C-alpha beads as a LAMMPS data file, in Angstrom:
LAMMPS data file: protein, C-alpha beads

285 atoms
284 bonds

1 atom types
1 bond types

-500.0 500.0 xlo xhi
-500.0 500.0 ylo yhi
-500.0 500.0 zlo zhi

Masses

1 110.0

Atoms # bond

1 1 1 -278.442 167.453 59.859
2 1 1 -282.034 166.240 60.474
3 1 1 -282.808 165.740 64.171
4 1 1 -283.971 162.173 63.511
5 1 1 -280.615 161.285 62.000
6 1 1 -278.844 162.949 64.924
7 1 1 -280.840 160.741 67.287
8 1 1 -279.879 157.593 65.372
9 1 1 -276.206 158.612 65.421
10 1 1 -276.418 159.229 69.161
11 1 1 -278.143 155.860 69.695
12 1 1 -275.303 153.920 68.077
13 1 1 -272.633 156.271 69.514
14 1 1 -271.021 157.195 66.218
15 1 1 -270.439 160.569 67.857
16 1 1 -268.429 158.815 70.596
17 1 1 -265.892 156.544 68.863
18 1 1 -264.044 155.372 71.990
19 1 1 -266.042 152.118 72.051
20 1 1 -265.171 151.419 68.422
21 1 1 -261.475 151.933 69.154
22 1 1 -261.474 149.718 72.256
23 1 1 -263.105 146.984 70.172
24 1 1 -260.881 147.581 67.157
25 1 1 -257.428 147.446 68.796
26 1 1 -257.600 143.822 70.024
27 1 1 -259.106 142.782 66.694
28 1 1 -256.137 144.360 64.923
29 1 1 -253.718 142.655 67.326
30 1 1 -255.256 139.332 66.316
31 1 1 -255.216 140.101 62.595
32 1 1 -251.551 141.111 62.688
33 1 1 -250.313 138.104 64.648
34 1 1 -252.471 135.623 62.729
35 1 1 -251.131 136.915 59.394
36 1 1 -247.543 137.477 60.544
37 1 1 -248.019 141.193 59.966
38 1 1 -249.684 141.089 56.545
39 1 1 -253.478 140.597 56.648
40 1 1 -255.195 140.818 53.282
41 1 1 -256.944 144.076 52.425
42 1 1 -260.250 142.211 52.101
43 1 1 -260.069 140.707 55.592
44 1 1 -258.843 143.983 57.080
45 1 1 -261.771 145.905 55.587
46 1 1 -264.310 143.253 56.644
47 1 1 -263.122 143.271 60.251
48 1 1 -262.852 147.055 60.511
49 1 1 -266.357 147.574 59.127
50 1 1 -267.684 144.711 61.228
51 1 1 -266.233 146.321 64.340
52 1 1 -268.101 149.567 63.667
53 1 1 -271.356 147.776 62.844
54 1 1 -271.354 145.420 65.823
55 1 1 -270.347 148.082 68.309
56 1 1 -273.189 150.228 66.984
57 1 1 -275.645 147.336 67.280
58 1 1 -274.430 146.695 70.821
59 1 1 -275.055 150.316 71.800
60 1 1 -278.626 150.146 70.500
61 1 1 -279.290 146.957 72.484
62 1 1 -277.635 148.464 75.555
63 1 1 -279.881 151.527 75.451
64 1 1 -282.950 149.319 74.994
65 1 1 -281.965 147.217 78.008
66 1 1 -281.144 150.240 80.190
67 1 1 -283.979 152.522 79.087
68 1 1 -285.739 152.464 82.475
69 1 1 -282.494 153.037 84.391
70 1 1 -280.878 155.684 82.186
71 1 1 -283.614 158.226 82.940
72 1 1 -282.448 158.310 86.576
73 1 1 -278.771 158.968 85.779
74 1 1 -277.602 162.485 84.953
75 1 1 -275.055 161.279 82.367
76 1 1 -277.547 159.145 80.430
77 1 1 -280.993 160.681 80.896
78 1 1 -280.826 162.503 77.543
79 1 1 -280.035 159.408 75.472
80 1 1 -282.411 159.177 72.473
81 1 1 -284.391 156.159 73.658
82 1 1 -284.727 157.312 77.262
83 1 1 -285.711 160.847 76.282
84 1 1 -288.347 159.595 73.820
85 1 1 -286.641 160.865 70.663
86 1 1 -286.817 157.367 69.179
87 1 1 -289.001 154.367 70.018
88 1 1 -288.133 150.963 71.464
89 1 1 -289.151 149.357 68.170
90 1 1 -286.762 151.612 66.251
91 1 1 -283.875 150.760 68.579
92 1 1 -284.437 147.014 68.208
93 1 1 -284.847 147.319 64.431
94 1 1 -281.583 149.236 64.149
95 1 1 -279.719 146.698 66.296
96 1 1 -281.043 143.717 64.322
97 1 1 -280.404 145.458 61.002
98 1 1 -276.804 146.261 61.881
99 1 1 -276.190 142.697 63.087
100 1 1 -277.596 141.288 59.840
101 1 1 -275.398 143.589 57.749
102 1 1 -272.415 142.421 59.810
103 1 1 -273.280 138.797 59.095
104 1 1 -273.614 139.505 55.378
105 1 1 -270.238 141.216 55.514
106 1 1 -268.446 138.044 56.629
107 1 1 -269.969 135.762 53.978
108 1 1 -266.708 135.647 51.952
109 1 1 -264.954 134.186 55.029
110 1 1 -264.715 130.537 56.093
111 1 1 -267.277 128.508 58.039
112 1 1 -265.413 128.648 61.357
113 1 1 -265.455 132.446 61.308
114 1 1 -269.195 132.471 60.593
115 1 1 -269.841 130.046 63.453
116 1 1 -267.857 132.208 65.861
117 1 1 -269.777 135.282 64.725
118 1 1 -273.018 133.715 65.993
119 1 1 -271.535 133.385 69.478
120 1 1 -270.193 136.940 69.257
121 1 1 -273.661 138.313 68.494
122 1 1 -275.219 136.278 71.312
123 1 1 -272.725 137.584 73.863
124 1 1 -273.133 141.165 72.652
125 1 1 -276.896 140.810 73.043
126 1 1 -276.704 139.246 76.502
127 1 1 -274.197 141.672 78.044
128 1 1 -276.527 144.654 78.709
129 1 1 -278.909 142.446 80.706
130 1 1 -276.170 140.946 82.935
131 1 1 -276.032 144.196 84.919
132 1 1 -279.235 143.052 86.631
133 1 1 -277.935 139.814 88.139
134 1 1 -274.204 139.234 87.500
135 1 1 -271.703 140.758 89.929
136 1 1 -269.041 141.252 87.237
137 1 1 -270.801 142.190 83.979
138 1 1 -267.536 143.782 82.839
139 1 1 -266.162 140.260 82.363
140 1 1 -268.974 139.536 79.899
141 1 1 -268.152 142.793 78.112
142 1 1 -264.533 141.633 77.929
143 1 1 -265.580 138.423 76.195
144 1 1 -267.734 140.393 73.748
145 1 1 -264.991 142.944 73.043
146 1 1 -262.352 140.252 72.632
147 1 1 -264.220 137.918 70.288
148 1 1 -262.649 139.616 67.297
149 1 1 -259.376 137.917 68.270
150 1 1 -260.383 134.247 67.755
151 1 1 -262.439 135.340 64.748
152 1 1 -259.355 136.994 63.231
153 1 1 -257.289 133.824 63.636
154 1 1 -260.158 131.714 62.302
155 1 1 -260.504 133.913 59.218
156 1 1 -256.790 133.811 58.407
157 1 1 -255.625 130.409 59.685
158 1 1 -258.938 128.494 59.758
159 1 1 -258.058 127.563 63.328
160 1 1 -257.573 129.078 66.769
161 1 1 -254.064 128.432 68.166
162 1 1 -253.011 128.861 71.795
163 1 1 -251.674 132.390 71.253
164 1 1 -255.143 133.505 70.135
165 1 1 -256.677 132.343 73.409
166 1 1 -253.906 133.921 75.480
167 1 1 -254.408 137.195 73.632
168 1 1 -258.161 136.838 74.160
169 1 1 -257.869 136.224 77.913
170 1 1 -255.507 139.178 78.284
171 1 1 -258.041 141.345 76.505
172 1 1 -260.843 140.194 78.819
173 1 1 -258.801 141.426 81.784
174 1 1 -258.025 144.681 79.986
175 1 1 -261.752 145.255 79.419
176 1 1 -262.472 144.560 83.083
177 1 1 -259.832 147.164 83.980
178 1 1 -261.044 149.987 81.761
179 1 1 -264.750 149.284 82.180
180 1 1 -264.401 149.152 85.955
181 1 1 -262.914 152.645 85.740
182 1 1 -265.921 153.605 83.621
183 1 1 -268.306 152.008 86.133
184 1 1 -266.690 154.023 88.930
185 1 1 -268.108 157.142 87.259
186 1 1 -271.695 155.971 87.835
187 1 1 -271.135 153.870 90.951
188 1 1 -273.359 155.944 93.271
189 1 1 -276.196 155.991 90.725
190 1 1 -275.885 152.256 90.048
191 1 1 -276.039 151.448 93.776
192 1 1 -279.178 153.556 94.100
193 1 1 -280.776 151.770 91.125
194 1 1 -279.823 148.292 92.328
195 1 1 -277.595 147.476 89.353
196 1 1 -274.540 145.223 89.434
197 1 1 -271.095 146.387 88.279
198 1 1 -267.516 145.411 89.015
199 1 1 -266.965 148.830 90.623
200 1 1 -269.688 148.033 93.174
201 1 1 -268.630 144.411 93.672
202 1 1 -264.953 145.245 94.203
203 1 1 -265.681 148.181 96.495
204 1 1 -262.534 149.522 98.160
205 1 1 -260.454 146.908 96.337
206 1 1 -261.319 148.434 92.949
207 1 1 -257.915 150.010 92.283
208 1 1 -256.022 146.891 93.380
209 1 1 -258.201 144.740 91.118
210 1 1 -257.706 147.070 88.153
211 1 1 -253.935 146.900 88.754
212 1 1 -254.060 143.092 88.710
213 1 1 -256.099 143.133 85.498
214 1 1 -253.514 145.350 83.843
215 1 1 -250.834 142.955 85.086
216 1 1 -252.565 140.010 83.399
217 1 1 -252.860 142.010 80.167
218 1 1 -249.159 142.876 80.053
219 1 1 -248.057 139.366 81.036
220 1 1 -250.270 137.850 78.328
221 1 1 -248.809 140.217 75.739
222 1 1 -245.266 139.087 76.596
223 1 1 -246.318 135.440 76.398
224 1 1 -247.903 135.943 72.984
225 1 1 -244.875 137.918 71.790
226 1 1 -242.635 134.968 72.658
227 1 1 -244.945 132.423 71.014
228 1 1 -245.217 134.553 67.861
229 1 1 -241.456 135.197 67.909
230 1 1 -241.834 138.968 67.765
231 1 1 -238.648 140.995 67.662
232 1 1 -237.502 143.096 70.611
233 1 1 -239.064 146.127 68.920
234 1 1 -242.359 144.876 70.326
235 1 1 -241.277 146.036 73.759
236 1 1 -241.144 149.650 72.621
237 1 1 -244.936 149.639 72.263
238 1 1 -245.280 147.484 75.382
239 1 1 -243.373 150.047 77.471
240 1 1 -245.474 152.914 76.107
241 1 1 -248.611 150.921 76.985
242 1 1 -247.286 150.284 80.490
243 1 1 -246.749 154.017 80.895
244 1 1 -250.364 154.563 79.846
245 1 1 -251.571 152.074 82.456
246 1 1 -249.556 153.740 85.216
247 1 1 -250.980 157.134 84.253
248 1 1 -254.503 155.725 84.223
249 1 1 -254.060 154.135 87.647
250 1 1 -252.940 157.475 89.049
251 1 1 -256.107 159.059 87.682
252 1 1 -258.333 156.296 89.046
253 1 1 -256.683 156.512 92.473
254 1 1 -258.471 159.824 93.044
255 1 1 -261.836 158.062 92.580
256 1 1 -263.185 161.317 91.161
257 1 1 -265.783 160.905 88.414
258 1 1 -264.026 163.112 85.873
259 1 1 -260.660 161.461 86.522
260 1 1 -262.087 157.939 86.209
261 1 1 -263.787 158.842 82.944
262 1 1 -260.550 160.376 81.657
263 1 1 -258.710 157.156 82.556
264 1 1 -261.309 155.131 80.673
265 1 1 -260.904 157.258 77.534
266 1 1 -257.103 157.113 77.794
267 1 1 -257.161 153.334 77.324
268 1 1 -257.407 154.034 73.610
269 1 1 -253.729 155.033 73.719
270 1 1 -252.837 151.891 75.639
271 1 1 -254.439 149.735 72.955
272 1 1 -252.799 151.770 70.195
273 1 1 -249.379 151.403 71.843
274 1 1 -249.697 147.622 71.978
275 1 1 -250.814 147.629 68.342
276 1 1 -247.704 149.618 67.423
277 1 1 -245.523 147.235 69.414
278 1 1 -246.976 144.158 67.704
279 1 1 -246.630 145.792 64.289
280 1 1 -242.974 146.687 64.900
281 1 1 -242.285 143.273 66.410
282 1 1 -243.594 141.553 63.286
283 1 1 -242.229 143.833 60.575
284 1 1 -238.761 144.202 62.104
285 1 1 -238.057 140.539 62.788

Bonds

1 1 1 2
2 1 2 3
3 1 3 4
4 1 4 5
5 1 5 6
6 1 6 7
7 1 7 8
8 1 8 9
9 1 9 10
10 1 10 11
11 1 11 12
12 1 12 13
13 1 13 14
14 1 14 15
15 1 15 16
16 1 16 17
17 1 17 18
18 1 18 19
19 1 19 20
20 1 20 21
21 1 21 22
22 1 22 23
23 1 23 24
24 1 24 25
25 1 25 26
26 1 26 27
27 1 27 28
28 1 28 29
29 1 29 30
30 1 30 31
31 1 31 32
32 1 32 33
33 1 33 34
34 1 34 35
35 1 35 36
36 1 36 37
37 1 37 38
38 1 38 39
39 1 39 40
40 1 40 41
41 1 41 42
42 1 42 43
43 1 43 44
44 1 44 45
45 1 45 46
46 1 46 47
47 1 47 48
48 1 48 49
49 1 49 50
50 1 50 51
51 1 51 52
52 1 52 53
53 1 53 54
54 1 54 55
55 1 55 56
56 1 56 57
57 1 57 58
58 1 58 59
59 1 59 60
60 1 60 61
61 1 61 62
62 1 62 63
63 1 63 64
64 1 64 65
65 1 65 66
66 1 66 67
67 1 67 68
68 1 68 69
69 1 69 70
70 1 70 71
71 1 71 72
72 1 72 73
73 1 73 74
74 1 74 75
75 1 75 76
76 1 76 77
77 1 77 78
78 1 78 79
79 1 79 80
80 1 80 81
81 1 81 82
82 1 82 83
83 1 83 84
84 1 84 85
85 1 85 86
86 1 86 87
87 1 87 88
88 1 88 89
89 1 89 90
90 1 90 91
91 1 91 92
92 1 92 93
93 1 93 94
94 1 94 95
95 1 95 96
96 1 96 97
97 1 97 98
98 1 98 99
99 1 99 100
100 1 100 101
101 1 101 102
102 1 102 103
103 1 103 104
104 1 104 105
105 1 105 106
106 1 106 107
107 1 107 108
108 1 108 109
109 1 109 110
110 1 110 111
111 1 111 112
112 1 112 113
113 1 113 114
114 1 114 115
115 1 115 116
116 1 116 117
117 1 117 118
118 1 118 119
119 1 119 120
120 1 120 121
121 1 121 122
122 1 122 123
123 1 123 124
124 1 124 125
125 1 125 126
126 1 126 127
127 1 127 128
128 1 128 129
129 1 129 130
130 1 130 131
131 1 131 132
132 1 132 133
133 1 133 134
134 1 134 135
135 1 135 136
136 1 136 137
137 1 137 138
138 1 138 139
139 1 139 140
140 1 140 141
141 1 141 142
142 1 142 143
143 1 143 144
144 1 144 145
145 1 145 146
146 1 146 147
147 1 147 148
148 1 148 149
149 1 149 150
150 1 150 151
151 1 151 152
152 1 152 153
153 1 153 154
154 1 154 155
155 1 155 156
156 1 156 157
157 1 157 158
158 1 158 159
159 1 159 160
160 1 160 161
161 1 161 162
162 1 162 163
163 1 163 164
164 1 164 165
165 1 165 166
166 1 166 167
167 1 167 168
168 1 168 169
169 1 169 170
170 1 170 171
171 1 171 172
172 1 172 173
173 1 173 174
174 1 174 175
175 1 175 176
176 1 176 177
177 1 177 178
178 1 178 179
179 1 179 180
180 1 180 181
181 1 181 182
182 1 182 183
183 1 183 184
184 1 184 185
185 1 185 186
186 1 186 187
187 1 187 188
188 1 188 189
189 1 189 190
190 1 190 191
191 1 191 192
192 1 192 193
193 1 193 194
194 1 194 195
195 1 195 196
196 1 196 197
197 1 197 198
198 1 198 199
199 1 199 200
200 1 200 201
201 1 201 202
202 1 202 203
203 1 203 204
204 1 204 205
205 1 205 206
206 1 206 207
207 1 207 208
208 1 208 209
209 1 209 210
210 1 210 211
211 1 211 212
212 1 212 213
213 1 213 214
214 1 214 215
215 1 215 216
216 1 216 217
217 1 217 218
218 1 218 219
219 1 219 220
220 1 220 221
221 1 221 222
222 1 222 223
223 1 223 224
224 1 224 225
225 1 225 226
226 1 226 227
227 1 227 228
228 1 228 229
229 1 229 230
230 1 230 231
231 1 231 232
232 1 232 233
233 1 233 234
234 1 234 235
235 1 235 236
236 1 236 237
237 1 237 238
238 1 238 239
239 1 239 240
240 1 240 241
241 1 241 242
242 1 242 243
243 1 243 244
244 1 244 245
245 1 245 246
246 1 246 247
247 1 247 248
248 1 248 249
249 1 249 250
250 1 250 251
251 1 251 252
252 1 252 253
253 1 253 254
254 1 254 255
255 1 255 256
256 1 256 257
257 1 257 258
258 1 258 259
259 1 259 260
260 1 260 261
261 1 261 262
262 1 262 263
263 1 263 264
264 1 264 265
265 1 265 266
266 1 266 267
267 1 267 268
268 1 268 269
269 1 269 270
270 1 270 271
271 1 271 272
272 1 272 273
273 1 273 274
274 1 274 275
275 1 275 276
276 1 276 277
277 1 277 278
278 1 278 279
279 1 279 280
280 1 280 281
281 1 281 282
282 1 282 283
283 1 283 284
284 1 284 285
């Protein structure tokens, strides 16, 4: 593979799909509940491709925003933009190009979905810069990563009912939980560089706060399950997800970098378990 192409792939993190999965699971939750378990193939394909494209665009913007900080962090100093393998202009062009393709992708959908997509792009673009002044940038990430939920309901129902917003809020708290674990990996470096993260803001209360965030996620899932009249089979996935959260909290409790990063990655299985629970709860009514 040409080195230039490898650099582009690394810029948009296609070699690290965890971000795609953490963005995809809540979008799929929304699509399933909005369609009562049967989203159209067209809408499913549009949202899955859009997830990949927008996450990739977000990574390019993130690296552009953090280019002067990443060079001072061991984990990020070899990123393509920081190491000089690609230029700032290339990174911006890739981000804008991917966002435009995403917008073209949703043209078959209704006006409400298109309007929401504008806000989604704005939030995705703002997030990387909030680490300079906002004490909890992970909350902004949660909004960005959860916007697929109201968009899913808008695309299918041409409206955003209460269960969509409950699901969305639960996802914001989930994102705060897993991204705080991620921020704990780089906490010492971020303090040295003067950046703001939830891991720094919460300090010694980080684990307690992550536990509360998980609690909000699981409570919101039960609330949505009742509103959507899911069958009791939903709780099979819910229990598996709860087990994932407990395991992740045990990892985070060590506050070791490797363990915190492992906990962050493991959230993929938590999201997948809730997806399975929602799917079973809808199909086995």
